[in-house]
N, C-alpha and C positions, 0 to 999 in steps of 0.2 A: 651854494654859499655865498651869503652876504656880509659883508664888511661894512665898518662905519665911514673908512674912510677909501673913495676910491683911486685907482690905483693908475702910475701916471701913463700918460698917451703911448710912451715906447716900452712900457713893461712886458715884459713877457706874460703869456695867459696859458691857464691851462685849459685841456679840451674842454672840460664842462663848462667853463667860461666861453670860451670860443664858440662852444655848442648854443650856449644861451644869449649870447651877442648876434649871431649870425641866423638863428633860428636852423641850423643843420644841424641834425642827430652826432652824434659821438660816433654809432658805428658807421655812418656814412662816411665821417670824415678819417678814420680809420681806413675805409675801404677808397678813398679817394689819395690816400698817401700809397697804398700800392698801384694805383692807375695812371697817377701824375706826379715823375719825377723830380718837378719843379716844387710841388710840396713836400718840404720835409722841415717840419717841426724839431726843436732841438731834442733829444732823448736824455732825459737823467736818471740816475739809480732807479730800480724798480719798474723801468720802462716808461715812467710815466713823460708825457709830451707838454714841452712849451713852446706857443707858436707866439713866434714873432711879429710886431705889426705888417712885416710884406708877408709873413705867411697870411694873417688873415684877410688882405687885401686879396692874395689870390682864392681863397678860399670862396670871397663874395663873390667875385669875378667867376669862378666855376659853378657858383649856385646859380649866379645870374644867366649863364651861355646854359647850362643844363635846364634848368626849370624856369626861365621865364622867355630865353630864346629859343628852345626847343631843340639843343645841337643834342646828339647823342656823346658818349662817352668819348669815344674814337674822333668824332669830330672835333671835340673841344681837346684833345689831346695833340692833333695837327694843328691846331689855332694857337695852341701854345708852344708849341715845337716854331711855330711859322718867323716869328720874332727874330731869333737866330738866323733863321737862312734869310730873311730878307737884310739885317744888317751885313750880312755877308755880300750880297749882292751889291748891296749901297757901298761896300769897301771897294768892289770891282768896278763899279761904276766911277766912283773919285781916282781910280786907275788909268781909265781909259784915255783921259785927255794927253798923260804923260805918257803912255804906250804909242799913242798916236804918234807923236811928237818924235818918240824915240826912232819909229817907223819911219816918219820922213826924215828925219837925219842918215838912217842907212841906205834908204833908197837914194838919198842923194850924194852918197860916201859911194855906193856901185855906180851911179852914172858918172863920178867923176874919175873913178879908177876905168871904167871901160872907154874913157877919151882917152886917157893918158896910156893906155896897151897900143 
């Protein structure tokens, strides 16, 4: 469906618009929704899907990984889950200096306690 006025950049898109814009068939988009929990368009009455700009970016990323870079569905699932794991690892790495400082203070306190005993 072509209209006279284009939608705003941040506007929601229907599955047909996303399919046309990305070149990914509608049935493939519905399949990807079952395989990638990160891809969750808003659903309204009548089970109509509305894709947000972030959803469309994710569709483009999944399409690129599967169809241009040769990843399997399982590989893309793992890749998309990885940033969450990486963020947790980064948080732990940020805590390491503080934890080492606490460990050193405790070790120093134990040495002082042994001297007094």
